[in-house]
N, C-alpha and C positions, 0 to 999 in steps of 0.2 A: 135501413132502419138503424139508427144509432141509439145506444143506451147510455145514459149518464148514471153512474153508480156513486152515490154519496155515502161515505163511510165516516160518520162522526166517531171520534175516539177520545177517551179520557183515561189515562194511565193503563193503556193496553199494550205495553211493551212486550209482555209475554205472549200475546196472541196475534199481534198485527201482522207478523210475517206470514203466518198460516192463512189469515184472512185474505191478504193480498194475493198470495199464491193461488188460492182457490177462486177468487174473483177473476183474476187474470186468465185462469185456465178455462173459463166459460167461453165457448166459441160463439161469441156475439160481438159485433163491432161496438166498442165501448170507450167511454171516457171514465176514468176513475178519479173521483175527487175525495181526498182524505182531509178531514178537518180535525186538527188536533185542538182540543178544547182546554188548553192550559195545563197539559199533563206535567207531572213532576217526577215521573219515573224513568225518563230517558226516551219516551216515545217520540218526541219531536226530533231529537238528535238522530235516532235510528231512522226515521223517515227521511230526513235530509240526506243522510249517508246512503240509504238504500236507493233513492231516486236518481242519484248521479249516474249519468250515462245510459239511462233506460230509454228505450225507443217507444215504449207504450205511452199512450196519452194519459199521463197522470198529473193531476194538479194537487199541490199540497198547500193548505191554508192553515194558519196558526192563530189561535187566540192567545194573547199575553196572559190572561187569567181565565179560570173556569167560569163559563157563562151559562152552562147547561146545554142539554141535547138540542132543545128547540133553536137556540142561537146558532149552534153548530150546523144544524140542517139549513137554516136561513142563509148562513155564510156559503154553504155548499150550493144552494139554489142559485145564488148570484153568479156562480161559475159554470152553470149547466150549458152545454152546447147540443146535447142529444135531443132526439125526438121524444124519448121516454125517460122517466126518472125513477130510480129505485133507491131506497135507503137500506143500506146493509149495516147492521150493528157490528161494532168492532169486536164483539165477543162470540161471533158466529152463532148467534141465537137463530139466525135464518141461514139456510143452506144455499150457497151460490149455485149449486147444481139445479135449483128450482127456477132459475131465471127464465130459461127457454119456455118452460111450462106457464109461467106467469105472463110472458110476452105474447104467447100464442093467440089468446082472444083479442088482444089489441091489434096485432098484425093482420088478423083475419077480419077485422072490422066488427067483431061481435061484442066489443066492449070499448068504452072510453076510459075507464078506470078499473084497475084490478087491485084488490087487497089480498094479501096472504094472511093466513091465520093458523097458528099451531093448534087451535082448538076445534077446527072443523075437519070432517071427513078423514077417516083412516087413522087418526091419532088414537093411541090407547086411552082408555077411560082414566080420568083423573080421580084420585082419592078425594074424599070430602074435605080433608084438611088442606089439600092443595088448592081446591076450588075456593075455599074460604080465604086462604092466604092471598090468592089473586084478587078476590073482591076487596079485601082489606087494603092491599097495596095500591090498587087502582084508585081507591077513594082518598088516599093520602094527599 
């Protein structure tokens, strides 16, 4: 089973090294696709420098200008070679250590699609203001 991990990034120069370190540390056969969505903070240059001489299967795609996360994900999907696809935000909103747990139902044939959520099971209760902020921002 091979996993393709799409990492859409925009101005993530401060976090991308840690994101990639943690994604690559996950012990699953994987392809990592980083899509820089027109960053202006040096992210693209850092990625170019960082990937030189690396043996891991890493694909770097770059947009000349910011086109949004959806466009970055679509660009990444065009490069996918894995059996499964996972989208990893460039700000570590999701923990790469959860990949194995997410893939388990797929590998065992118990599911065809798996969605992760920070709002289900085991998460601490959200304050009313946080819930309302999420509702408001989702509707924008």
